[in-house]
C-alpha positions in Angstrom: 40.3 83.9 139.3 43.5 83.8 137.3 41.6 84.5 134.1 39.7 87.4 135.6 42.9 88.9 137.0 44.8 88.5 133.7 42.0 90.0 131.7 41.7 93.0 134.0 45.5 93.6 133.9 45.4 93.7 130.1 42.4 96.0 129.9 42.8 99.6 128.7 41.2 100.9 132.0 41.7 98.2 134.6 39.3 97.9 137.5 40.3 97.8 141.2 39.8 94.1 142.0 39.0 92.8 145.5 38.8 89.1 146.2 36.6 88.4 149.2 35.5 85.4 151.2 39.0 84.0 151.1 38.6 82.6 154.6 35.9 80.4 153.3 37.7 79.2 150.2 38.5 75.6 150.3 39.1 74.5 146.6 42.6 76.0 146.1 43.9 77.3 149.4 47.6 77.1 148.3 46.9 79.2 145.2 44.9 81.7 147.2 47.6 82.3 149.8 50.7 81.9 147.6 49.7 83.4 144.2 47.1 86.0 145.3 49.7 87.5 147.6 51.7 88.6 144.6 48.8 90.1 142.7 47.9 93.8 142.6 44.5 93.5 144.3 42.8 93.7 147.6 42.4 90.5 149.5 39.6 90.3 152.0 38.9 87.4 154.3 35.2 88.0 154.9 32.4 87.8 152.4 31.5 90.9 150.4 28.2 91.4 152.2 30.1 91.6 155.5 32.9 93.8 154.2 30.9 96.5 152.3 27.6 98.2 153.1 24.6 96.8 151.2 23.9 100.1 149.4 27.4 100.0 147.9 27.1 96.4 146.5 25.7 95.3 143.1 25.7 91.6 142.5 26.2 90.3 139.0 23.7 87.5 138.5 22.6 85.7 135.4 19.2 85.4 137.0 18.7 89.2 137.6 16.1 90.9 135.4 17.8 94.2 135.1 20.9 94.4 132.7 24.1 96.2 133.7 24.2 99.3 131.4 26.9 101.4 133.0 29.6 101.0 135.6 29.4 103.2 138.7 32.8 104.0 140.3 31.2 104.3 143.7 29.8 100.7 143.7 31.4 97.4 144.4 30.4 94.8 141.9 30.2 91.2 143.3 30.9 88.3 141.0 30.3 85.2 143.0 30.9 81.6 142.4 34.0 82.0 140.2 35.5 78.8 141.5 32.3 76.8 141.9 32.4 73.3 140.4 28.7 73.3 139.7 26.2 75.9 138.7 23.2 76.4 141.0 20.6 78.5 139.3 19.4 81.5 141.3 22.1 81.2 144.0 23.8 84.6 143.3 20.4 86.3 143.0 19.4 84.8 146.3 22.7 85.9 147.9 22.1 89.5 146.7 18.6 89.6 148.2 19.7 88.1 151.5 22.5 90.7 151.7 20.1 93.6 150.9 22.0 94.4 147.7 20.9 95.0 144.2 21.4 92.5 141.4 22.0 93.0 137.7 22.9 90.7 134.9 25.5 91.2 132.2 23.8 92.4 129.0 24.0 89.0 127.3 21.2 86.7 126.3 
């Protein structure tokens, strides 16, 4: 989270960041409540699929077939698992489908 926030702050055109599912975070609760409170971002307790309508969500998943080609300012992009200790293949794609959202992958291979 710290790296993502720092990279965004230094970007020529920073994005509006929202960190969600903070009520479910258990790895670093002290950092989430102390440090995140000072950051210029939106802090949301519930999961992204609860907070935003499904048609406004696009999940970034390495397992998605479609690459992300352009950013849409009217869409909320979900990057999940930033603090996961282990990688579970297909999890973010599964979450996007369960939420009724669209999934794309970063254009890397």
